[in-house]
PAMARNU-23542 format. One record per residue: residue number from 1; residue in one letter; x, y, z of N, C-alpha, C, O, CB in turn. Coordinates in nm, 4 decimals, always signed. Atoms other than C-alpha are relative to their C-alpha. Glycine has a CB too. Layout:
+------+------+----------+----------+----------+----------+----------+----------+----------+----------+----------+----------+----------+----------+----------+----------+----------+
: rofi : zagu :     n_c1 :     n_c2 :     n_c3 :    ca_c1 :    ca_c2 :    ca_c3 :     c_c1 :     c_c2 :     c_c3 :     o_c1 :     o_c2 :     o_c3 :    cb_c1 :    cb_c2 :    cb_c3 :
+------+------+----------+----------+----------+----------+----------+----------+----------+----------+----------+----------+----------+----------+----------+----------+----------+
:  NUM :    a :        X :        Y :        Z :        X :        Y :        Z :        X :        Y :        Z :        X :        Y :        Z :        X :        Y :        Z :
...
+------+------+----------+----------+----------+----------+----------+----------+----------+----------+----------+----------+----------+----------+----------+----------+----------+
END
This chain:
+------+------+----------+----------+----------+----------+----------+----------+----------+----------+----------+----------+----------+----------+----------+----------+----------+
: rofi : zagu :     n_c1 :     n_c2 :     n_c3 :    ca_c1 :    ca_c2 :    ca_c3 :     c_c1 :     c_c2 :     c_c3 :     o_c1 :     o_c2 :     o_c3 :    cb_c1 :    cb_c2 :    cb_c3 :
+------+------+----------+----------+----------+----------+----------+----------+----------+----------+----------+----------+----------+----------+----------+----------+----------+
:    1 :    m :  -0.0276 :  -0.0220 :  +0.1214 : +13.4421 : +15.7159 : +19.2546 :  +0.0751 :  -0.2311 :  -0.0405 :  +0.1070 :  -0.3286 :  +0.0275 :  +0.1439 :  +0.1840 :  -0.0003 :
:    2 :    t :  -0.0046 :  +0.1398 :  +0.0634 : +13.5143 : +15.3669 : +19.0627 :  +0.1432 :  +0.0539 :  -0.1004 :  +0.1590 :  +0.1576 :  -0.1647 :  -0.1764 :  -0.0583 :  -0.0999 :
:    3 :    d :  -0.1272 :  -0.0046 :  +0.0362 : +13.8870 : +15.2904 : +18.9487 :  -0.0628 :  -0.0317 :  -0.1411 :  -0.1797 :  -0.0677 :  -0.1542 :  +0.1166 :  -0.0982 :  +0.0776 :
:    4 :    r :  +0.0090 :  +0.0960 :  +0.0814 : +13.9405 : +15.1864 : +18.5782 :  +0.0314 :  -0.1442 :  +0.0045 :  +0.0842 :  -0.2037 :  +0.0984 :  +0.0489 :  +0.0380 :  -0.0738 :
:    5 :    i :  -0.0485 :  +0.1436 :  +0.0464 : +13.9762 : +14.8429 : +18.4073 :  +0.0579 :  +0.0297 :  -0.0777 :  +0.0233 :  +0.1142 :  -0.1602 :  -0.0768 :  -0.1041 :  -0.0413 :
:    6 :    e :  -0.1014 :  -0.0078 :  +0.0614 : +14.2760 : +14.8022 : +18.2696 :  +0.0423 :  -0.1551 :  -0.0160 :  +0.0997 :  -0.2138 :  +0.0757 :  +0.0910 :  +0.0940 :  +0.0674 :
:    7 :    k :  +0.0399 :  +0.0814 :  +0.0569 : +14.2444 : +14.4996 : +18.0674 :  +0.1820 :  +0.0188 :  -0.0101 :  +0.2287 :  +0.1326 :  -0.0076 :  -0.1321 :  +0.0064 :  -0.1089 :
:    8 :    r :  -0.0803 :  +0.0132 :  -0.0032 : +14.6372 : +14.3324 : +18.0444 :  +0.0236 :  -0.1245 :  -0.1007 :  -0.0673 :  -0.2075 :  -0.1038 :  +0.0228 :  +0.0123 :  +0.1126 :
:    9 :    s :  -0.0728 :  +0.0883 :  +0.0259 : +14.8534 : +14.0967 : +17.8301 :  +0.0605 :  -0.0714 :  +0.0436 :  +0.1508 :  +0.0004 :  +0.0865 :  +0.0418 :  +0.0160 :  -0.0392 :
:   10 :    v :  -0.0971 :  -0.0311 :  -0.1090 : +15.0556 : +13.8842 : +18.0296 :  -0.0332 :  -0.1680 :  -0.0164 :  -0.1428 :  -0.2211 :  +0.0014 :  -0.0307 :  +0.1203 :  +0.1598 :
:   11 :    t :  -0.0642 :  +0.1063 :  +0.0280 : +15.2288 : +13.5356 : +17.9416 :  -0.0175 :  -0.1571 :  +0.1467 :  +0.0726 :  -0.1775 :  +0.2280 :  +0.1624 :  +0.0765 :  -0.0255 :
:   12 :    i :  +0.0015 :  +0.1118 :  -0.1288 : +15.1543 : +13.2314 : +18.2154 :  +0.0084 :  -0.1097 :  -0.1012 :  -0.0577 :  -0.1358 :  -0.2018 :  -0.1536 :  -0.0097 :  +0.1216 :
:   13 :    r :  -0.0366 :  +0.1274 :  +0.0389 : +15.3162 : +12.9309 : +18.1425 :  +0.0449 :  -0.0319 :  -0.2106 :  +0.0279 :  -0.1341 :  -0.2771 :  -0.1526 :  -0.0899 :  +0.0651 :
:   14 :    g :  -0.0265 :  +0.0112 :  +0.1219 : +15.4380 : +13.0074 : +17.7731 :  -0.1666 :  +0.0391 :  -0.0801 :  -0.1672 :  +0.0457 :  -0.2030 :  +0.0722 :  -0.1582 :  -0.0211 :
:   15 :    h :  +0.1336 :  -0.0247 :  +0.0510 : +15.0534 : +13.0863 : +17.6908 :  -0.0391 :  +0.1389 :  +0.0198 :  -0.0296 :  +0.1740 :  +0.1374 :  -0.0989 :  -0.0882 :  +0.0628 :
:   16 :    r :  +0.0523 :  -0.1628 :  +0.0016 : +14.9199 : +13.4789 : +17.6263 :  -0.1476 :  -0.0460 :  -0.0018 :  -0.2157 :  -0.1293 :  -0.0616 :  +0.0523 :  +0.1165 :  -0.1540 :
:   17 :    t :  +0.1242 :  -0.0236 :  -0.0863 : +14.6321 : +13.5505 : +17.8049 :  -0.0187 :  +0.1608 :  +0.0076 :  +0.0593 :  +0.2546 :  -0.0089 :  +0.0195 :  -0.0698 :  +0.1587 :
:   18 :    s :  -0.0097 :  -0.1740 :  -0.0965 : +14.4839 : +13.8758 : +17.9418 :  -0.1462 :  -0.0377 :  +0.1488 :  -0.2376 :  -0.1117 :  +0.1850 :  -0.0875 :  +0.2097 :  -0.1716 :
:   19 :    v :  +0.0980 :  +0.0552 :  -0.1226 : +14.3599 : +13.9617 : +18.2575 :  -0.0354 :  +0.1896 :  -0.0419 :  +0.0218 :  +0.2858 :  -0.0930 :  +0.0855 :  -0.0846 :  +0.2119 :
:   20 :    s :  +0.0634 :  -0.1896 :  -0.0832 : +14.1285 : +14.3044 : +18.3624 :  +0.0238 :  +0.0158 :  +0.1236 :  -0.0015 :  -0.0749 :  +0.2030 :  -0.1777 :  +0.0419 :  +0.0125 :
:   21 :    l :  +0.0336 :  -0.0495 :  -0.1935 : +14.1668 : +14.4770 : +18.7157 :  +0.0492 :  +0.0979 :  -0.0042 :  +0.1303 :  +0.1388 :  -0.0874 :  +0.0659 :  -0.0795 :  +0.1457 :
:   22 :    e :  +0.0398 :  -0.1459 :  -0.0376 : +14.1232 : +14.7841 : +18.8607 :  +0.1347 :  +0.0219 :  +0.0325 :  +0.2101 :  -0.0397 :  +0.1079 :  -0.1183 :  +0.0340 :  +0.1233 :
:   23 :    a :  -0.2395 :  -0.0337 :  -0.1170 : +14.5237 : +14.9979 : +18.8977 :  +0.0238 :  -0.0427 :  +0.0851 :  +0.1133 :  -0.1208 :  +0.1172 :  +0.0774 :  +0.1447 :  +0.0847 :
:   24 :    p :  -0.0468 :  +0.0242 :  -0.2029 : +14.4925 : +14.9904 : +19.2522 :  +0.0856 :  -0.1594 :  -0.0771 :  +0.1932 :  -0.1924 :  -0.1270 :  -0.2190 :  -0.0496 :  +0.1885 :
:   25 :    f :  -0.1080 :  +0.1208 :  +0.0261 : +14.4941 : +14.6269 : +19.1979 :  +0.1728 :  -0.0711 :  -0.1272 :  +0.2318 :  -0.1777 :  -0.1095 :  -0.1109 :  -0.0840 :  -0.0230 :
:   26 :    w :  -0.0586 :  -0.0553 :  +0.0918 : +14.7450 : +14.6754 : +18.9110 :  +0.1324 :  +0.0137 :  +0.0678 :  +0.2351 :  -0.0542 :  +0.0659 :  -0.0675 :  +0.1181 :  -0.0508 :
:   27 :    e :  -0.1646 :  -0.0261 :  -0.0578 : +15.0036 : +14.8327 : +19.1015 :  +0.0545 :  -0.0981 :  +0.1619 :  +0.1624 :  -0.1017 :  +0.2210 :  +0.0064 :  +0.2048 :  +0.0478 :
:   28 :    a :  -0.0393 :  +0.0421 :  -0.2314 : +14.9891 : +14.6371 : +19.5162 :  +0.0734 :  -0.1229 :  -0.0769 :  +0.1826 :  -0.1638 :  -0.0376 :  -0.2019 :  -0.0740 :  +0.1832 :
:   29 :    l :  -0.0878 :  +0.0939 :  +0.0668 : +15.0537 : +14.3388 : +19.2107 :  +0.1903 :  +0.0149 :  -0.0240 :  +0.2937 :  -0.0452 :  +0.0051 :  -0.0720 :  +0.0003 :  -0.1367 :
:   30 :    k :  -0.1398 :  -0.0560 :  -0.0169 : +15.3399 : +14.5238 : +19.1366 :  +0.0958 :  -0.0122 :  +0.0923 :  +0.2006 :  -0.0767 :  +0.0882 :  -0.0036 :  +0.1041 :  +0.0009 :
:   31 :    e :  -0.0954 :  +0.0027 :  -0.1618 : +15.4860 : +14.5762 : +19.4737 :  -0.0279 :  -0.0641 :  +0.0619 :  -0.0244 :  +0.0023 :  +0.1655 :  +0.0097 :  +0.0939 :  +0.0946 :
:   32 :    k :  -0.0256 :  +0.1288 :  +0.0000 : +15.4498 : +14.2812 : +19.5647 :  +0.0601 :  -0.1082 :  -0.0655 :  +0.0597 :  -0.2049 :  +0.0108 :  -0.0669 :  -0.0243 :  +0.0065 :
:   33 :    a :  -0.0662 :  +0.0080 :  +0.1060 : +15.6312 : +14.1370 : +19.2773 :  +0.1336 :  +0.0185 :  +0.0353 :  +0.2180 :  -0.0711 :  +0.0333 :  -0.0443 :  +0.0816 :  -0.0925 :
:   34 :    a :  -0.1159 :  -0.0726 :  +0.0467 : +15.9058 : +14.3786 : +19.3079 :  +0.0485 :  +0.0009 :  +0.1826 :  +0.1652 :  -0.0114 :  +0.2197 :  -0.0378 :  +0.1772 :  -0.1053 :
:   35 :    a :  -0.0490 :  +0.0639 :  -0.1831 : +15.9043 : +14.3299 : +19.7515 :  +0.0658 :  -0.1676 :  +0.0024 :  +0.1571 :  -0.2048 :  +0.0762 :  -0.1857 :  -0.0151 :  +0.1261 :
:   36 :    e :  -0.0635 :  +0.1744 :  -0.0029 : +15.9706 : +13.9150 : +19.6704 :  +0.1093 :  -0.0083 :  -0.1113 :  +0.1601 :  -0.1203 :  -0.1162 :  -0.1364 :  -0.1377 :  -0.0462 :
:   37 :    g :  -0.0921 :  +0.0456 :  +0.0525 : +16.2262 : +13.9592 : +19.4073 :  -0.0119 :  -0.0076 :  -0.1377 :  +0.0904 :  -0.0368 :  -0.1997 :  +0.0244 :  -0.0993 :  +0.0519 :
:   38 :    r :  -0.0346 :  +0.1210 :  +0.0913 : +16.1086 : +13.8579 : +19.0938 :  -0.1470 :  +0.0955 :  -0.0970 :  -0.2067 :  +0.2006 :  -0.0738 :  -0.0200 :  -0.2181 :  +0.0850 :
:   39 :    s :  +0.1187 :  -0.1200 :  +0.0993 : +15.8334 : +13.9715 : +18.7895 :  -0.1108 :  -0.0389 :  +0.0675 :  -0.1282 :  -0.1255 :  +0.1532 :  -0.0322 :  -0.0216 :  -0.1972 :
:   40 :    l :  +0.0672 :  -0.0145 :  -0.0034 : +15.5626 : +14.0472 : +18.7931 :  -0.1347 :  -0.1878 :  -0.0409 :  -0.2264 :  -0.2335 :  +0.0274 :  +0.0345 :  +0.1284 :  -0.0608 :
:   41 :    g :  +0.0351 :  +0.0687 :  +0.0663 : +15.4594 : +13.7364 : +18.5336 :  +0.0253 :  -0.1445 :  +0.0784 :  -0.0336 :  -0.2487 :  +0.0497 :  +0.0536 :  +0.0328 :  -0.1196 :
:   42 :    s :  -0.0015 :  +0.1099 :  -0.0629 : +15.5711 : +13.4948 : +18.7642 :  -0.0628 :  -0.0168 :  +0.1337 :  -0.0500 :  -0.1207 :  +0.1984 :  +0.1143 :  -0.0290 :  +0.0039 :
:   43 :    l :  +0.0412 :  +0.0424 :  -0.0939 : +15.3846 : +13.5601 : +19.0414 :  -0.1870 :  +0.0090 :  -0.0690 :  -0.2811 :  +0.0234 :  +0.0091 :  +0.0656 :  +0.0900 :  +0.1391 :
:   44 :    i :  +0.1260 :  -0.0654 :  +0.0415 : +15.0597 : +13.6275 : +18.8397 :  -0.0431 :  -0.1774 :  -0.0526 :  -0.1540 :  -0.2308 :  -0.0576 :  +0.0147 :  +0.1612 :  -0.1418 :
:   45 :    a :  -0.0065 :  +0.1539 :  +0.0533 : +15.1706 : +13.2358 : +18.6979 :  -0.0326 :  -0.0749 :  +0.1118 :  -0.0867 :  -0.1854 :  +0.1084 :  +0.1447 :  -0.0529 :  -0.0587 :
:   46 :    e :  -0.0232 :  +0.0656 :  -0.1984 : +15.1914 : +13.1503 : +19.0977 :  -0.1617 :  +0.0123 :  +0.0314 :  -0.2036 :  -0.0927 :  +0.0800 :  +0.1268 :  +0.1474 :  +0.1559 :
:   47 :    v :  +0.1278 :  -0.0391 :  -0.0357 : +14.8254 : +13.2782 : +19.1532 :  -0.0348 :  -0.0736 :  -0.0750 :  -0.0804 :  -0.1732 :  -0.0187 :  -0.0521 :  +0.1251 :  -0.0020 :
:   48 :    d :  +0.0984 :  +0.0978 :  +0.1186 : +14.6878 : +13.0998 : +18.8227 :  -0.0391 :  -0.1535 :  +0.0171 :  -0.1293 :  -0.2365 :  +0.0061 :  +0.0812 :  -0.0093 :  -0.1424 :
:   49 :    e :  -0.0241 :  +0.2068 :  -0.0195 : +14.8397 : +12.7674 : +18.9033 :  -0.1278 :  -0.0290 :  +0.1578 :  -0.2156 :  -0.1134 :  +0.1755 :  +0.2696 :  -0.0650 :  +0.0839 :
:   50 :    a :  +0.1083 :  +0.0527 :  -0.1373 : +14.6360 : +12.7614 : +19.2543 :  -0.1079 :  +0.0606 :  +0.0150 :  -0.1657 :  +0.0727 :  +0.1230 :  +0.0500 :  +0.0141 :  +0.1413 :
:   51 :    a :  +0.1375 :  -0.0762 :  +0.0259 : +14.3482 : +12.9476 : +19.1236 :  -0.1229 :  -0.0877 :  -0.0526 :  -0.1075 :  -0.1200 :  -0.1703 :  +0.0249 :  +0.1144 :  -0.1111 :
:   52 :    d :  +0.1181 :  +0.0648 :  +0.0325 : +13.9883 : +12.7483 : +19.0972 :  -0.0763 :  +0.0732 :  -0.0654 :  -0.1894 :  +0.0945 :  -0.0215 :  -0.0645 :  -0.0459 :  +0.0962 :
:   53 :    g :  +0.1341 :  -0.1251 :  +0.1084 : +13.8218 : +13.0054 : +18.7982 :  +0.0607 :  +0.0877 :  -0.0221 :  +0.1835 :  +0.0876 :  -0.0132 :  -0.1483 :  +0.0792 :  +0.0632 :
:   54 :    n :  -0.0575 :  -0.1233 :  +0.0559 : +13.8858 : +13.2934 : +18.6931 :  +0.1055 :  +0.0743 :  +0.0764 :  +0.1065 :  +0.0713 :  +0.1994 :  -0.1034 :  +0.0898 :  -0.0222 :
:   55 :    l :  -0.1723 :  -0.0295 :  +0.0151 : +14.2397 : +13.4544 : +18.6947 :  -0.0826 :  +0.1211 :  +0.0908 :  -0.1114 :  +0.0987 :  +0.2083 :  +0.1163 :  +0.0350 :  -0.1934 :
:   56 :    s :  -0.0002 :  -0.1690 :  -0.0281 : +14.1315 : +13.8407 : +18.7646 :  -0.1010 :  -0.0287 :  +0.1583 :  -0.1099 :  +0.0362 :  +0.2625 :  -0.1059 :  +0.1282 :  -0.1691 :
:   57 :    s :  +0.0781 :  +0.0282 :  -0.1869 : +13.9052 : +13.6887 : +19.0746 :  +0.1093 :  -0.0040 :  +0.0980 :  +0.1083 :  +0.0450 :  +0.2109 :  -0.0915 :  -0.1774 :  +0.0335 :
:   58 :    a :  -0.0955 :  +0.0808 :  -0.0989 : +14.2130 : +13.5330 : +19.2079 :  +0.0757 :  +0.0602 :  +0.0051 :  +0.1681 :  +0.0211 :  +0.0764 :  +0.0505 :  -0.1193 :  -0.0158 :
:   59 :    l :  -0.1431 :  -0.0901 :  +0.0132 : +14.4426 : +13.7735 : +19.1535 :  -0.0004 :  +0.0905 :  +0.1355 :  +0.1019 :  +0.1230 :  +0.1958 :  +0.0034 :  +0.1152 :  -0.1565 :
:   60 :    r :  +0.0838 :  -0.0994 :  -0.0268 : +14.1650 : +14.0142 : +19.3702 :  +0.0311 :  -0.0396 :  +0.1374 :  +0.0863 :  +0.0358 :  +0.2175 :  -0.1502 :  +0.0059 :  -0.0603 :
:   61 :    l :  +0.0271 :  +0.0750 :  -0.1187 : +14.1355 : +13.7899 : +19.6497 :  +0.1482 :  -0.0147 :  +0.0552 :  +0.1620 :  -0.0306 :  +0.1764 :  -0.0816 :  -0.1458 :  -0.0295 :
:   62 :    h :  -0.1361 :  +0.0511 :  -0.0340 : +14.5322 : +13.7287 : +19.6555 :  +0.0538 :  +0.1252 :  +0.0851 :  +0.1191 :  +0.1446 :  +0.1877 :  +0.0983 :  -0.0399 :  -0.1421 :
:   63 :    v :  -0.0756 :  -0.1260 :  -0.0308 : +14.5807 : +14.0728 : +19.6447 :  -0.0761 :  +0.0436 :  +0.1792 :  -0.0020 :  +0.0624 :  +0.2757 :  -0.0397 :  +0.1407 :  -0.1545 :
:   64 :    v :  +0.1498 :  -0.0070 :  -0.1213 : +14.2771 : +14.1276 : +19.9501 :  +0.0866 :  -0.0551 :  +0.1577 :  +0.1028 :  -0.0051 :  +0.2690 :  -0.1773 :  -0.1652 :  -0.0609 :
:   65 :    t :  -0.0550 :  +0.1052 :  -0.1136 : +14.4615 : +13.8295 : +20.1489 :  +0.1418 :  +0.0428 :  +0.0236 :  +0.1961 :  +0.0134 :  +0.1301 :  -0.0026 :  -0.1693 :  -0.0491 :
:   66 :    w :  -0.1799 :  -0.1041 :  -0.0554 : +14.8600 : +14.0585 : +20.1153 :  -0.0412 :  +0.0174 :  +0.0180 :  -0.1073 :  -0.0767 :  +0.0620 :  +0.1193 :  +0.0819 :  -0.0216 :
:   67 :    l :  -0.0739 :  -0.1347 :  -0.0726 : +14.7972 : +14.3911 : +20.2300 :  -0.1279 :  -0.0766 :  +0.1646 :  -0.1282 :  -0.0250 :  +0.2763 :  -0.0503 :  +0.2428 :  -0.1151 :
:   68 :    r :  +0.0541 :  +0.0201 :  -0.1744 : +14.5545 : +14.2088 : +20.5411 :  +0.0923 :  -0.0444 :  +0.0341 :  +0.1217 :  +0.0346 :  +0.1238 :  -0.1219 :  -0.0919 :  +0.0558 :
:   69 :    a :  -0.0983 :  +0.0317 :  -0.0504 : +14.8655 : +14.0194 : +20.6234 :  +0.0765 :  +0.1000 :  +0.0094 :  +0.1701 :  +0.0786 :  +0.0864 :  +0.0456 :  -0.0890 :  -0.0479 :
:   70 :    r :  -0.0967 :  -0.0891 :  -0.0158 : +15.0379 : +14.3084 : +20.6026 :  -0.0400 :  +0.0930 :  +0.1437 :  +0.0190 :  +0.1018 :  +0.2514 :  +0.0105 :  +0.0849 :  -0.1418 :
:   71 :    l :  +0.0739 :  -0.0254 :  -0.1468 : +14.7904 : +14.4939 : +20.8398 :  +0.0524 :  -0.0049 :  +0.0801 :  +0.1294 :  +0.0701 :  +0.1400 :  -0.0863 :  -0.0623 :  +0.0457 :
:   72 :    e :  +0.0059 :  +0.0241 :  -0.1868 : +14.7693 : +14.2930 : +21.1285 :  +0.1559 :  -0.0587 :  -0.0183 :  +0.1801 :  -0.1049 :  +0.0933 :  -0.1541 :  -0.1510 :  +0.0921 :
:   73 :    g :  -0.1388 :  +0.0750 :  -0.0207 : +15.1694 : +14.1400 : +21.0559 :  +0.0485 :  +0.1420 :  +0.0807 :  +0.1618 :  +0.1504 :  +0.1281 :  +0.1051 :  -0.0600 :  -0.1679 :
+------+------+----------+----------+----------+----------+----------+----------+----------+----------+----------+----------+----------+----------+----------+----------+----------+
END
């Protein structure tokens, strides 16, 4: 079963853009931001700053890396 893609508008360093991710990725990003006591927007901006290419792909990889670290730790 494939989750539907959710397209959301976000502001990164004062510029509006849209990001398309499946619902489980949005939920994981919100969970990580909350665990770190910060906004989802600041987390997305941090990932965007380090990204070398597509932001949606960078966010998916960020979530996978974070979840793997939680499983291993």
